[in-house]
N, CA, C and O atoms as a Tripos MOL2 file, in Angstrom:
@<TRIPOS>MOLECULE
protein
  300   299    75     0     0
PROTEIN
NO_CHARGES

@<TRIPOS>ATOM
      1 N         -20.7050   26.9910  -12.9210 N.3       1 UNK1
      2 CA        -19.8240   25.8890  -12.8820 C.3       1 UNK1
      3 C         -19.9700   25.4860  -11.3420 C.2       1 UNK1
      4 O         -19.9970   26.4020  -10.5200 O.2       1 UNK1
      5 N         -20.0610   24.2370  -10.9380 N.am      2 UNK2
      6 CA        -20.2500   23.9330   -9.3070 C.3       2 UNK2
      7 C         -18.7550   23.7630   -8.9150 C.2       2 UNK2
      8 O         -17.7960   23.4630   -9.6260 O.2       2 UNK2
      9 N         -18.8190   24.0200   -7.6670 N.am      3 UNK3
     10 CA        -17.5720   23.7400   -6.7530 C.3       3 UNK3
     11 C         -17.3160   22.3150   -6.5740 C.2       3 UNK3
     12 O         -18.2620   21.6070   -6.2300 O.2       3 UNK3
     13 N         -16.1330   21.7850   -6.7640 N.am      4 UNK4
     14 CA        -15.9890   20.4740   -6.4810 C.3       4 UNK4
     15 C         -15.3180   20.3350   -5.1350 C.2       4 UNK4
     16 O         -14.3430   21.0250   -4.8390 O.2       4 UNK4
     17 N         -15.9220   19.3080   -4.2010 N.am      5 UNK5
     18 CA        -15.4140   18.9300   -2.9560 C.3       5 UNK5
     19 C         -14.7510   17.6170   -3.1030 C.2       5 UNK5
     20 O         -15.1010   16.7130   -3.8620 O.2       5 UNK5
     21 N         -13.7570   17.6220   -2.2910 N.am      6 UNK6
     22 CA        -12.9810   16.2990   -2.1470 C.3       6 UNK6
     23 C         -13.2450   15.5700   -0.8050 C.2       6 UNK6
     24 O         -12.9180   16.1730    0.2170 O.2       6 UNK6
     25 N         -13.7320   14.4910   -0.7060 N.am      7 UNK7
     26 CA        -14.0030   13.7040    0.4920 C.3       7 UNK7
     27 C         -13.2170   12.6930    0.7800 C.2       7 UNK7
     28 O         -13.4800   11.6670    0.1540 O.2       7 UNK7
     29 N         -12.2370   12.6320    1.6040 N.am      8 UNK8
     30 CA        -11.2980   11.6790    1.6930 C.3       8 UNK8
     31 C         -11.9420   10.2240    2.0360 C.2       8 UNK8
     32 O         -12.9060   10.2170    2.8020 O.2       8 UNK8
     33 N         -11.5930    9.3260    1.6540 N.am      9 UNK9
     34 CA        -12.0740    7.7590    1.9450 C.3       9 UNK9
     35 C         -11.1260    7.1230    2.7270 C.2       9 UNK9
     36 O         -10.1390    7.7810    3.0580 O.2       9 UNK9
     37 N         -11.2300    5.9710    3.0890 N.am     10 UNK10
     38 CA        -10.2160    5.1480    3.8640 C.3      10 UNK10
     39 C          -8.9040    4.9330    2.6670 C.2      10 UNK10
     40 O          -8.9990    5.1440    1.4580 O.2      10 UNK10
     41 N          -7.9390    4.5520    3.2640 N.am     11 UNK11
     42 CA         -6.7270    4.1670    2.4640 C.3      11 UNK11
     43 C          -6.2850    2.8540    2.5640 C.2      11 UNK11
     44 O          -6.8940    2.0630    3.2840 O.2      11 UNK11
     45 N          -5.2820    2.5150    1.9220 N.am     12 UNK12
     46 CA         -4.7400    0.9010    2.0440 C.3      12 UNK12
     47 C          -3.2140    1.0340    1.9130 C.2      12 UNK12
     48 O          -2.6130    1.8320    1.1940 O.2      12 UNK12
     49 N          -2.7190    0.1520    2.7000 N.am     13 UNK13
     50 CA         -1.3760   -0.0570    2.9300 C.3      13 UNK13
     51 C          -1.0280   -1.6770    2.0830 C.2      13 UNK13
     52 O          -1.6090   -2.7440    2.2870 O.2      13 UNK13
     53 N           0.0400   -1.4130    1.1640 N.am     14 UNK14
     54 CA          0.3500   -2.7190    0.5530 C.3      14 UNK14
     55 C           1.7190   -2.8700    0.3150 C.2      14 UNK14
     56 O           2.4880   -2.1660   -0.3400 O.2      14 UNK14
     57 N           1.9540   -4.1630    1.1120 N.am     15 UNK15
     58 CA          3.6250   -4.6540    0.9320 C.3      15 UNK15
     59 C           3.6880   -5.6580   -0.2430 C.2      15 UNK15
     60 O           3.0590   -6.7150   -0.2990 O.2      15 UNK15
     61 N           4.4780   -5.2080   -1.1070 N.am     16 UNK16
     62 CA          4.7630   -6.2720   -2.3530 C.3      16 UNK16
     63 C           5.9150   -6.9780   -2.0360 C.2      16 UNK16
     64 O           6.9790   -6.4320   -1.7450 O.2      16 UNK16
     65 N           5.7220   -8.2710   -2.0860 N.am     17 UNK17
     66 CA          6.9470   -9.3740   -1.6300 C.3      17 UNK17
     67 C           7.4580  -10.1170   -2.6130 C.2      17 UNK17
     68 O           6.8250  -10.7740   -3.4380 O.2      17 UNK17
     69 N           8.7300   -9.9920   -2.5020 N.am     18 UNK18
     70 CA          9.3890  -11.0550   -3.5960 C.3      18 UNK18
     71 C           9.2630  -12.5540   -3.1500 C.2      18 UNK18
     72 O           9.8160  -12.9450   -2.1220 O.2      18 UNK18
     73 N           8.5740  -13.3220   -3.8940 N.am     19 UNK19
     74 CA          8.4810  -14.7140   -3.2030 C.3      19 UNK19
     75 C           9.2290  -15.8420   -4.0650 C.2      19 UNK19
     76 O           9.1880  -17.0420   -3.7930 O.2      19 UNK19
     77 N           9.8840  -15.3020   -5.0950 N.am     20 UNK20
     78 CA         10.5750  -16.3940   -5.7930 C.3      20 UNK20
     79 C          11.1800  -15.5490   -7.0170 C.2      20 UNK20
     80 O          11.1040  -14.3220   -7.0800 O.2      20 UNK20
     81 N          11.8050  -16.3840   -8.0050 N.am     21 UNK21
     82 CA         12.3960  -15.8870   -9.0000 C.3      21 UNK21
     83 C          11.9260  -16.8570  -10.3170 C.2      21 UNK21
     84 O          12.2140  -18.0530  -10.3640 O.2      21 UNK21
     85 N          11.2290  -16.2220  -11.2800 N.am     22 UNK22
     86 CA         11.0490  -16.9570  -12.5520 C.3      22 UNK22
     87 C          11.9800  -17.7640  -13.0270 C.2      22 UNK22
     88 O          12.9650  -17.0950  -13.3380 O.2      22 UNK22
     89 N          12.1230  -18.8730  -13.2240 N.am     23 UNK23
     90 CA         13.2740  -19.7430  -13.7820 C.3      23 UNK23
     91 C          13.5480  -19.4170  -15.2450 C.2      23 UNK23
     92 O          14.6210  -19.7050  -15.7750 O.2      23 UNK23
     93 N          12.5210  -18.7900  -15.9010 N.am     24 UNK24
     94 CA         12.4970  -18.7430  -17.4380 C.3      24 UNK24
     95 C          13.2680  -17.5820  -17.7050 C.2      24 UNK24
     96 O          14.1760  -17.6850  -18.5300 O.2      24 UNK24
     97 N          13.0560  -16.4810  -17.1400 N.am     25 UNK25
     98 CA         13.7860  -15.1250  -17.2770 C.3      25 UNK25
     99 C          14.3190  -14.4360  -16.2550 C.2      25 UNK25
    100 O          14.8020  -13.3130  -16.3970 O.2      25 UNK25
    101 N          14.2630  -15.1040  -15.0870 N.am     26 UNK26
    102 CA         14.9780  -14.4950  -13.9560 C.3      26 UNK26
    103 C          14.2530  -13.3450  -13.2880 C.2      26 UNK26
    104 O          14.7760  -12.8740  -12.2770 O.2      26 UNK26
    105 N          13.1910  -12.8700  -13.6990 N.am     27 UNK27
    106 CA         12.4070  -11.7740  -13.1290 C.3      27 UNK27
    107 C          11.8380  -12.3500  -11.8720 C.2      27 UNK27
    108 O          11.5040  -13.5310  -11.7770 O.2      27 UNK27
    109 N          11.7240  -11.3200  -10.7460 N.am     28 UNK28
    110 CA         11.1600  -11.6960   -9.5450 C.3      28 UNK28
    111 C           9.5140  -11.9420   -9.6300 C.2      28 UNK28
    112 O           8.7310  -11.2860  -10.3170 O.2      28 UNK28
    113 N           9.2460  -12.8820   -8.8910 N.am     29 UNK29
    114 CA          7.9290  -13.1800   -8.5580 C.3      29 UNK29
    115 C           7.2710  -12.3570   -7.5780 C.2      29 UNK29
    116 O           7.6870  -12.5070   -6.4290 O.2      29 UNK29
    117 N           6.3410  -11.5200   -7.7530 N.am     30 UNK30
    118 CA          5.7680  -10.6720   -6.6430 C.3      30 UNK30
    119 C           4.3120  -10.8910   -6.2590 C.2      30 UNK30
    120 O           3.3990  -10.8210   -7.0810 O.2      30 UNK30
    121 N           4.1470  -11.1550   -4.9960 N.am     31 UNK31
    122 CA          2.7140  -11.3590   -4.3470 C.3      31 UNK31
    123 C           2.4820  -10.0540   -3.4910 C.2      31 UNK31
    124 O           3.4450   -9.4130   -3.0700 O.2      31 UNK31
    125 N           1.2340   -9.6950   -3.2570 N.am     32 UNK32
    126 CA          1.1550   -8.5150   -2.4580 C.3      32 UNK32
    127 C           0.2980   -8.9000   -1.2550 C.2      32 UNK32
    128 O          -0.4470   -9.8760   -1.3510 O.2      32 UNK32
    129 N           0.3670   -8.1340   -0.0400 N.am     33 UNK33
    130 CA         -0.5090   -8.1740    0.9280 C.3      33 UNK33
    131 C          -1.1150   -6.7570    1.1070 C.2      33 UNK33
    132 O          -0.4700   -5.7120    1.0150 O.2      33 UNK33
    133 N          -2.3050   -6.8500    1.3480 N.am     34 UNK34
    134 CA         -2.9190   -5.5280    1.3410 C.3      34 UNK34
    135 C          -3.7630   -5.3070    2.6760 C.2      34 UNK34
    136 O          -4.6460   -6.1020    3.0020 O.2      34 UNK34
    137 N          -3.4460   -4.2050    3.4110 N.am     35 UNK35
    138 CA         -4.1680   -3.9480    4.6520 C.3      35 UNK35
    139 C          -5.0960   -2.6550    4.4460 C.2      35 UNK35
    140 O          -4.6090   -1.5340    4.2980 O.2      35 UNK35
    141 N          -6.3770   -2.8890    4.4500 N.am     36 UNK36
    142 CA         -7.4660   -1.9950    4.0590 C.3      36 UNK36
    143 C          -7.9540   -1.3070    5.4960 C.2      36 UNK36
    144 O          -7.6700   -1.6360    6.6480 O.2      36 UNK36
    145 N          -8.8170   -0.2010    4.9840 N.am     37 UNK37
    146 CA         -9.5330    0.5860    6.0530 C.3      37 UNK37
    147 C          -8.5660    1.2830    6.8820 C.2      37 UNK37
    148 O          -8.8180    1.3590    8.0850 O.2      37 UNK37
    149 N          -7.5150    1.7980    6.4380 N.am     38 UNK38
    150 CA         -6.7250    2.7170    7.2050 C.3      38 UNK38
    151 C          -7.3990    4.0060    7.0040 C.2      38 UNK38
    152 O          -7.9240    4.3550    5.9460 O.2      38 UNK38
    153 N          -7.3410    4.8480    8.3410 N.am     39 UNK39
    154 CA         -7.9940    6.0390    8.2260 C.3      39 UNK39
    155 C          -7.4800    7.0260    7.2820 C.2      39 UNK39
    156 O          -6.2600    7.0050    7.1170 O.2      39 UNK39
    157 N          -8.1040    7.8170    6.6800 N.am     40 UNK40
    158 CA         -7.7640    8.8920    5.8250 C.3      40 UNK40
    159 C          -6.9070    9.8470    6.2060 C.2      40 UNK40
    160 O          -6.2030   10.4500    5.3960 O.2      40 UNK40
    161 N          -6.8960   10.0780    7.5620 N.am     41 UNK41
    162 CA         -5.9440   11.1230    8.1920 C.3      41 UNK41
    163 C          -4.6900   10.6820    8.6020 C.2      41 UNK41
    164 O          -3.7850   11.3780    9.0620 O.2      41 UNK41
    165 N          -4.6930    9.4050    8.3940 N.am     42 UNK42
    166 CA         -3.1780    8.7150    8.8600 C.3      42 UNK42
    167 C          -2.0960    9.3320    8.0930 C.2      42 UNK42
    168 O          -2.1800    9.3400    6.8650 O.2      42 UNK42
    169 N          -1.0460    9.8730    8.7110 N.am     43 UNK43
    170 CA          0.1830   10.6350    8.1520 C.3      43 UNK43
    171 C           0.8410    9.5690    7.2430 C.2      43 UNK43
    172 O           0.6690    8.3740    7.4840 O.2      43 UNK43
    173 N           1.4680    9.9220    6.3740 N.am     44 UNK44
    174 CA          2.4920    8.8160    5.5820 C.3      44 UNK44
    175 C           3.4810    8.2300    6.2860 C.2      44 UNK44
    176 O           3.8540    7.0790    6.0580 O.2      44 UNK44
    177 N           3.9940    9.0130    7.2290 N.am     45 UNK45
    178 CA          5.0010    8.5950    8.0950 C.3      45 UNK45
    179 C           4.7060    7.5310    9.0610 C.2      45 UNK45
    180 O           5.5240    6.6350    9.2720 O.2      45 UNK45
    181 N           3.5350    7.5930    9.6740 N.am     46 UNK46
    182 CA          2.8650    6.6070   10.5150 C.3      46 UNK46
    183 C           2.5730    5.2330    9.5850 C.2      46 UNK46
    184 O           2.9070    4.0940    9.9120 O.2      46 UNK46
    185 N           1.9930    5.5450    8.5610 N.am     47 UNK47
    186 CA          1.8510    4.2940    7.4440 C.3      47 UNK47
    187 C           3.3000    3.5120    7.2100 C.2      47 UNK47
    188 O           3.4570    2.2910    7.2360 O.2      47 UNK47
    189 N           4.2040    4.4090    7.0010 N.am     48 UNK48
    190 CA          5.6220    3.8230    6.7040 C.3      48 UNK48
    191 C           6.1030    3.1800    7.7770 C.2      48 UNK48
    192 O           6.5860    2.0630    7.5940 O.2      48 UNK48
    193 N           6.0730    3.7240    9.0670 N.am     49 UNK49
    194 CA          6.4970    3.1370   10.3230 C.3      49 UNK49
    195 C           5.7670    1.6570   10.5850 C.2      49 UNK49
    196 O           6.3710    0.6480   10.9510 O.2      49 UNK49
    197 N           4.2760    1.7530   10.3060 N.am     50 UNK50
    198 CA          3.7070    0.5170   10.4420 C.3      50 UNK50
    199 C           4.0770   -0.6620    9.4080 C.2      50 UNK50
    200 O           4.0870   -1.8600    9.6900 O.2      50 UNK50
    201 N           4.3680   -0.1120    8.1980 N.am     51 UNK51
    202 CA          4.7470   -1.0590    7.2120 C.3      51 UNK51
    203 C           5.9370   -1.6510    7.4910 C.2      51 UNK51
    204 O           6.0480   -2.8730    7.3880 O.2      51 UNK51
    205 N           7.0640   -0.7940    7.9130 N.am     52 UNK52
    206 CA          8.2680   -1.5200    8.3720 C.3      52 UNK52
    207 C           8.2780   -2.4750    9.6310 C.2      52 UNK52
    208 O           9.0680   -3.4060    9.7830 O.2      52 UNK52
    209 N           7.3940   -2.1460   10.4100 N.am     53 UNK53
    210 CA          7.0930   -3.0050   11.5400 C.3      53 UNK53
    211 C           6.4580   -4.5430   11.0620 C.2      53 UNK53
    212 O           6.7720   -5.5940   11.6220 O.2      53 UNK53
    213 N           5.6230   -4.4530   10.0560 N.am     54 UNK54
    214 CA          5.1860   -5.4010    9.3400 C.3      54 UNK54
    215 C           6.1180   -6.2980    8.7200 C.2      54 UNK54
    216 O           6.0630   -7.5220    8.8320 O.2      54 UNK54
    217 N           7.0400   -5.6130    8.0130 N.am     55 UNK55
    218 CA          8.1170   -6.2580    7.2770 C.3      55 UNK55
    219 C           8.7180   -7.3810    8.0000 C.2      55 UNK55
    220 O           8.9240   -8.5300    7.6090 O.2      55 UNK55
    221 N           9.0080   -6.7220    9.3520 N.am     56 UNK56
    222 CA          9.8340   -7.6730   10.0640 C.3      56 UNK56
    223 C           8.9370   -9.1220   10.3710 C.2      56 UNK56
    224 O           9.5270  -10.1210   10.7810 O.2      56 UNK56
    225 N           7.8060   -9.1220   10.1870 N.am     57 UNK57
    226 CA          7.2010  -10.3470   10.3660 C.3      57 UNK57
    227 C           6.8250  -11.0430    9.2190 C.2      57 UNK57
    228 O           6.0090  -11.9610    9.2910 O.2      57 UNK57
    229 N           7.4220  -10.6430    7.9910 N.am     58 UNK58
    230 CA          7.0130  -11.3320    6.7200 C.3      58 UNK58
    231 C           8.4060  -12.3230    6.5730 C.2      58 UNK58
    232 O           9.5160  -12.1590    7.0800 O.2      58 UNK58
    233 N           7.9080  -13.4150    5.6780 N.am     59 UNK59
    234 CA          8.6350  -14.4810    5.4280 C.3      59 UNK59
    235 C           9.7130  -14.1650    4.2840 C.2      59 UNK59
    236 O          10.8240  -14.6870    4.1880 O.2      59 UNK59
    237 N           9.1330  -13.1660    3.4080 N.am     60 UNK60
    238 CA          9.8310  -12.9310    2.3300 C.3      60 UNK60
    239 C          10.2220  -11.2760    2.3020 C.2      60 UNK60
    240 O           9.7340  -10.4010    3.0170 O.2      60 UNK60
    241 N          11.1760  -11.1400    1.3300 N.am     61 UNK61
    242 CA         11.7950   -9.6910    1.2750 C.3      61 UNK61
    243 C          10.6720   -8.8710    0.6190 C.2      61 UNK61
    244 O           9.7610   -9.3470   -0.0590 O.2      61 UNK61
    245 N          10.8690   -7.5040    0.9300 N.am     62 UNK62
    246 CA          9.8750   -6.4810    0.3470 C.3      62 UNK62
    247 C          10.4190   -5.8400   -0.7640 C.2      62 UNK62
    248 O          11.5680   -5.4030   -0.6940 O.2      62 UNK62
    249 N           9.7250   -5.7150   -1.8280 N.am     63 UNK63
    250 CA         10.1960   -5.1070   -3.1060 C.3      63 UNK63
    251 C           9.8560   -3.6460   -2.9580 C.2      63 UNK63
    252 O          10.6880   -2.7500   -3.0990 O.2      63 UNK63
    253 N           8.5590   -3.4530   -2.6590 N.am     64 UNK64
    254 CA          7.9000   -2.1470   -2.5120 C.3      64 UNK64
    255 C           6.8500   -1.8150   -1.4960 C.2      64 UNK64
    256 O           5.9590   -2.6560   -1.3760 O.2      64 UNK64
    257 N           6.7920   -0.8140   -0.7900 N.am     65 UNK65
    258 CA          5.6200   -0.3210    0.0320 C.3      65 UNK65
    259 C           4.7850    0.7440   -0.7400 C.2      65 UNK65
    260 O           5.3660    1.6750   -1.2970 O.2      65 UNK65
    261 N           3.3860    0.6170   -0.7820 N.am     66 UNK66
    262 CA          2.6260    1.3830   -1.2480 C.3      66 UNK66
    263 C           1.4500    1.8320   -0.2660 C.2      66 UNK66
    264 O           0.8410    1.0040    0.4120 O.2      66 UNK66
    265 N           1.1920    3.0990   -0.2370 N.am     67 UNK67
    266 CA          0.0690    3.7340    0.2620 C.3      67 UNK67
    267 C          -0.9210    4.2810   -0.4590 C.2      67 UNK67
    268 O          -0.7020    5.3950   -0.9360 O.2      67 UNK67
    269 N          -1.9420    3.7770   -0.6510 N.am     68 UNK68
    270 CA         -3.0060    4.3110   -1.6120 C.3      68 UNK68
    271 C          -4.0480    4.8160   -0.7430 C.2      68 UNK68
    272 O          -4.6820    4.2330    0.1360 O.2      68 UNK68
    273 N          -4.1190    6.3190   -1.2600 N.am     69 UNK69
    274 CA         -5.1550    7.0470   -0.5830 C.3      69 UNK69
    275 C          -6.2500    7.2670   -1.7230 C.2      69 UNK69
    276 O          -5.9990    7.3380   -2.9260 O.2      69 UNK69
    277 N          -7.5220    7.3620   -1.1270 N.am     70 UNK70
    278 CA         -8.6600    7.2060   -2.0930 C.3      70 UNK70
    279 C          -9.4050    8.5590   -1.7550 C.2      70 UNK70
    280 O          -9.2810    9.0850   -0.6490 O.2      70 UNK70
    281 N         -10.2300    9.1290   -2.8170 N.am     71 UNK71
    282 CA        -11.1230   10.4140   -2.4440 C.3      71 UNK71
    283 C         -12.2360   10.2520   -3.3410 C.2      71 UNK71
    284 O         -12.1880    9.7590   -4.4680 O.2      71 UNK71
    285 N         -13.3480   10.7580   -2.6810 N.am     72 UNK72
    286 CA        -14.6080   10.9340   -3.5760 C.3      72 UNK72
    287 C         -14.7870   12.2750   -4.0590 C.2      72 UNK72
    288 O         -14.7380   13.1390   -3.1840 O.2      72 UNK72
    289 N         -14.9570   12.6080   -5.0750 N.am     73 UNK73
    290 CA        -15.2900   13.9320   -5.7060 C.3      73 UNK73
    291 C         -16.8460   14.2400   -5.7860 C.2      73 UNK73
    292 O         -17.5840   13.4780   -6.4110 O.2      73 UNK73
    293 N         -17.2620   15.2090   -5.2340 N.am     74 UNK74
    294 CA        -18.6640   15.6370   -5.3630 C.3      74 UNK74
    295 C         -18.8440   17.0800   -5.5200 C.2      74 UNK74
    296 O         -17.9410   17.8640   -5.2290 O.2      74 UNK74
    297 N         -20.0340   17.4770   -5.9930 N.am     75 UNK75
    298 CA        -20.3010   19.0630   -6.0490 C.3      75 UNK75
    299 C         -20.8460   19.5090   -4.8460 C.2      75 UNK75
    300 O         -21.1200   20.7000   -4.6970 O.2      75 UNK75
@<TRIPOS>BOND
     1     1     2 1
     2     2     3 1
     3     3     4 2
     4     3     5 am
     5     5     6 1
     6     6     7 1
     7     7     8 2
     8     7     9 am
     9     9    10 1
    10    10    11 1
    11    11    12 2
    12    11    13 am
    13    13    14 1
    14    14    15 1
    15    15    16 2
    16    15    17 am
    17    17    18 1
    18    18    19 1
    19    19    20 2
    20    19    21 am
    21    21    22 1
    22    22    23 1
    23    23    24 2
    24    23    25 am
    25    25    26 1
    26    26    27 1
    27    27    28 2
    28    27    29 am
    29    29    30 1
    30    30    31 1
    31    31    32 2
    32    31    33 am
    33    33    34 1
    34    34    35 1
    35    35    36 2
    36    35    37 am
    37    37    38 1
    38    38    39 1
    39    39    40 2
    40    39    41 am
    41    41    42 1
    42    42    43 1
    43    43    44 2
    44    43    45 am
    45    45    46 1
    46    46    47 1
    47    47    48 2
    48    47    49 am
    49    49    50 1
    50    50    51 1
    51    51    52 2
    52    51    53 am
    53    53    54 1
    54    54    55 1
    55    55    56 2
    56    55    57 am
    57    57    58 1
    58    58    59 1
    59    59    60 2
    60    59    61 am
    61    61    62 1
    62    62    63 1
    63    63    64 2
    64    63    65 am
    65    65    66 1
    66    66    67 1
    67    67    68 2
    68    67    69 am
    69    69    70 1
    70    70    71 1
    71    71    72 2
    72    71    73 am
    73    73    74 1
    74    74    75 1
    75    75    76 2
    76    75    77 am
    77    77    78 1
    78    78    79 1
    79    79    80 2
    80    79    81 am
    81    81    82 1
    82    82    83 1
    83    83    84 2
    84    83    85 am
    85    85    86 1
    86    86    87 1
    87    87    88 2
    88    87    89 am
    89    89    90 1
    90    90    91 1
    91    91    92 2
    92    91    93 am
    93    93    94 1
    94    94    95 1
    95    95    96 2
    96    95    97 am
    97    97    98 1
    98    98    99 1
    99    99   100 2
   100    99   101 am
   101   101   102 1
   102   102   103 1
   103   103   104 2
   104   103   105 am
   105   105   106 1
   106   106   107 1
   107   107   108 2
   108   107   109 am
   109   109   110 1
   110   110   111 1
   111   111   112 2
   112   111   113 am
   113   113   114 1
   114   114   115 1
   115   115   116 2
   116   115   117 am
   117   117   118 1
   118   118   119 1
   119   119   120 2
   120   119   121 am
   121   121   122 1
   122   122   123 1
   123   123   124 2
   124   123   125 am
   125   125   126 1
   126   126   127 1
   127   127   128 2
   128   127   129 am
   129   129   130 1
   130   130   131 1
   131   131   132 2
   132   131   133 am
   133   133   134 1
   134   134   135 1
   135   135   136 2
   136   135   137 am
   137   137   138 1
   138   138   139 1
   139   139   140 2
   140   139   141 am
   141   141   142 1
   142   142   143 1
   143   143   144 2
   144   143   145 am
   145   145   146 1
   146   146   147 1
   147   147   148 2
   148   147   149 am
   149   149   150 1
   150   150   151 1
   151   151   152 2
   152   151   153 am
   153   153   154 1
   154   154   155 1
   155   155   156 2
   156   155   157 am
   157   157   158 1
   158   158   159 1
   159   159   160 2
   160   159   161 am
   161   161   162 1
   162   162   163 1
   163   163   164 2
   164   163   165 am
   165   165   166 1
   166   166   167 1
   167   167   168 2
   168   167   169 am
   169   169   170 1
   170   170   171 1
   171   171   172 2
   172   171   173 am
   173   173   174 1
   174   174   175 1
   175   175   176 2
   176   175   177 am
   177   177   178 1
   178   178   179 1
   179   179   180 2
   180   179   181 am
   181   181   182 1
   182   182   183 1
   183   183   184 2
   184   183   185 am
   185   185   186 1
   186   186   187 1
   187   187   188 2
   188   187   189 am
   189   189   190 1
   190   190   191 1
   191   191   192 2
   192   191   193 am
   193   193   194 1
   194   194   195 1
   195   195   196 2
   196   195   197 am
   197   197   198 1
   198   198   199 1
   199   199   200 2
   200   199   201 am
   201   201   202 1
   202   202   203 1
   203   203   204 2
   204   203   205 am
   205   205   206 1
   206   206   207 1
   207   207   208 2
   208   207   209 am
   209   209   210 1
   210   210   211 1
   211   211   212 2
   212   211   213 am
   213   213   214 1
   214   214   215 1
   215   215   216 2
   216   215   217 am
   217   217   218 1
   218   218   219 1
   219   219   220 2
   220   219   221 am
   221   221   222 1
   222   222   223 1
   223   223   224 2
   224   223   225 am
   225   225   226 1
   226   226   227 1
   227   227   228 2
   228   227   229 am
   229   229   230 1
   230   230   231 1
   231   231   232 2
   232   231   233 am
   233   233   234 1
   234   234   235 1
   235   235   236 2
   236   235   237 am
   237   237   238 1
   238   238   239 1
   239   239   240 2
   240   239   241 am
   241   241   242 1
   242   242   243 1
   243   243   244 2
   244   243   245 am
   245   245   246 1
   246   246   247 1
   247   247   248 2
   248   247   249 am
   249   249   250 1
   250   250   251 1
   251   251   252 2
   252   251   253 am
   253   253   254 1
   254   254   255 1
   255   255   256 2
   256   255   257 am
   257   257   258 1
   258   258   259 1
   259   259   260 2
   260   259   261 am
   261   261   262 1
   262   262   263 1
   263   263   264 2
   264   263   265 am
   265   265   266 1
   266   266   267 1
   267   267   268 2
   268   267   269 am
   269   269   270 1
   270   270   271 1
   271   271   272 2
   272   271   273 am
   273   273   274 1
   274   274   275 1
   275   275   276 2
   276   275   277 am
   277   277   278 1
   278   278   279 1
   279   279   280 2
   280   279   281 am
   281   281   282 1
   282   282   283 1
   283   283   284 2
   284   283   285 am
   285   285   286 1
   286   286   287 1
   287   287   288 2
   288   287   289 am
   289   289   290 1
   290   290   291 1
   291   291   292 2
   292   291   293 am
   293   293   294 1
   294   294   295 1
   295   295   296 2
   296   295   297 am
   297   297   298 1
   298   298   299 1
   299   299   300 2
@<TRIPOS>SUBSTRUCTURE
     1 UNK1         2 RESIDUE 1 A UNK
     2 UNK2         6 RESIDUE 1 A UNK
     3 UNK3        10 RESIDUE 1 A UNK
     4 UNK4        14 RESIDUE 1 A UNK
     5 UNK5        18 RESIDUE 1 A UNK
     6 UNK6        22 RESIDUE 1 A UNK
     7 UNK7        26 RESIDUE 1 A UNK
     8 UNK8        30 RESIDUE 1 A UNK
     9 UNK9        34 RESIDUE 1 A UNK
    10 UNK10       38 RESIDUE 1 A UNK
    11 UNK11       42 RESIDUE 1 A UNK
    12 UNK12       46 RESIDUE 1 A UNK
    13 UNK13       50 RESIDUE 1 A UNK
    14 UNK14       54 RESIDUE 1 A UNK
    15 UNK15       58 RESIDUE 1 A UNK
    16 UNK16       62 RESIDUE 1 A UNK
    17 UNK17       66 RESIDUE 1 A UNK
    18 UNK18       70 RESIDUE 1 A UNK
    19 UNK19       74 RESIDUE 1 A UNK
    20 UNK20       78 RESIDUE 1 A UNK
    21 UNK21       82 RESIDUE 1 A UNK
    22 UNK22       86 RESIDUE 1 A UNK
    23 UNK23       90 RESIDUE 1 A UNK
    24 UNK24       94 RESIDUE 1 A UNK
    25 UNK25       98 RESIDUE 1 A UNK
    26 UNK26      102 RESIDUE 1 A UNK
    27 UNK27      106 RESIDUE 1 A UNK
    28 UNK28      110 RESIDUE 1 A UNK
    29 UNK29      114 RESIDUE 1 A UNK
    30 UNK30      118 RESIDUE 1 A UNK
    31 UNK31      122 RESIDUE 1 A UNK
    32 UNK32      126 RESIDUE 1 A UNK
    33 UNK33      130 RESIDUE 1 A UNK
    34 UNK34      134 RESIDUE 1 A UNK
    35 UNK35      138 RESIDUE 1 A UNK
    36 UNK36      142 RESIDUE 1 A UNK
    37 UNK37      146 RESIDUE 1 A UNK
    38 UNK38      150 RESIDUE 1 A UNK
    39 UNK39      154 RESIDUE 1 A UNK
    40 UNK40      158 RESIDUE 1 A UNK
    41 UNK41      162 RESIDUE 1 A UNK
    42 UNK42      166 RESIDUE 1 A UNK
    43 UNK43      170 RESIDUE 1 A UNK
    44 UNK44      174 RESIDUE 1 A UNK
    45 UNK45      178 RESIDUE 1 A UNK
    46 UNK46      182 RESIDUE 1 A UNK
    47 UNK47      186 RESIDUE 1 A UNK
    48 UNK48      190 RESIDUE 1 A UNK
    49 UNK49      194 RESIDUE 1 A UNK
    50 UNK50      198 RESIDUE 1 A UNK
    51 UNK51      202 RESIDUE 1 A UNK
    52 UNK52      206 RESIDUE 1 A UNK
    53 UNK53      210 RESIDUE 1 A UNK
    54 UNK54      214 RESIDUE 1 A UNK
    55 UNK55      218 RESIDUE 1 A UNK
    56 UNK56      222 RESIDUE 1 A UNK
    57 UNK57      226 RESIDUE 1 A UNK
    58 UNK58      230 RESIDUE 1 A UNK
    59 UNK59      234 RESIDUE 1 A UNK
    60 UNK60      238 RESIDUE 1 A UNK
    61 UNK61      242 RESIDUE 1 A UNK
    62 UNK62      246 RESIDUE 1 A UNK
    63 UNK63      250 RESIDUE 1 A UNK
    64 UNK64      254 RESIDUE 1 A UNK
    65 UNK65      258 RESIDUE 1 A UNK
    66 UNK66      262 RESIDUE 1 A UNK
    67 UNK67      266 RESIDUE 1 A UNK
    68 UNK68      270 RESIDUE 1 A UNK
    69 UNK69      274 RESIDUE 1 A UNK
    70 UNK70      278 RESIDUE 1 A UNK
    71 UNK71      282 RESIDUE 1 A UNK
    72 UNK72      286 RESIDUE 1 A UNK
    73 UNK73      290 RESIDUE 1 A UNK
    74 UNK74      294 RESIDUE 1 A UNK
    75 UNK75      298 RESIDUE 1 A UNK
C-alpha cells in the first residue's frame, strides 16, 4: 500500500452576507463574497482578522465567515 502525501493548496475566505429578508417566509437572503488565492500557510487567526477588517467595509451584516482550506492527495 502506497503512502499518501497531502499537498496544501490555496485557501479561500468567504463572507456570507445577509442582504435582505424573504417576504414569504421571513428567512434571511444570503449572498457571499469569496476571496481566493489565500496562501495555504496562512493561520486561521490571520484569516479571521482580515475577515473582520473586511466586514467593516461591507454594506450588509455578516451571517457567517468561512475559511476553506484545500489539499491535494497524492502517492
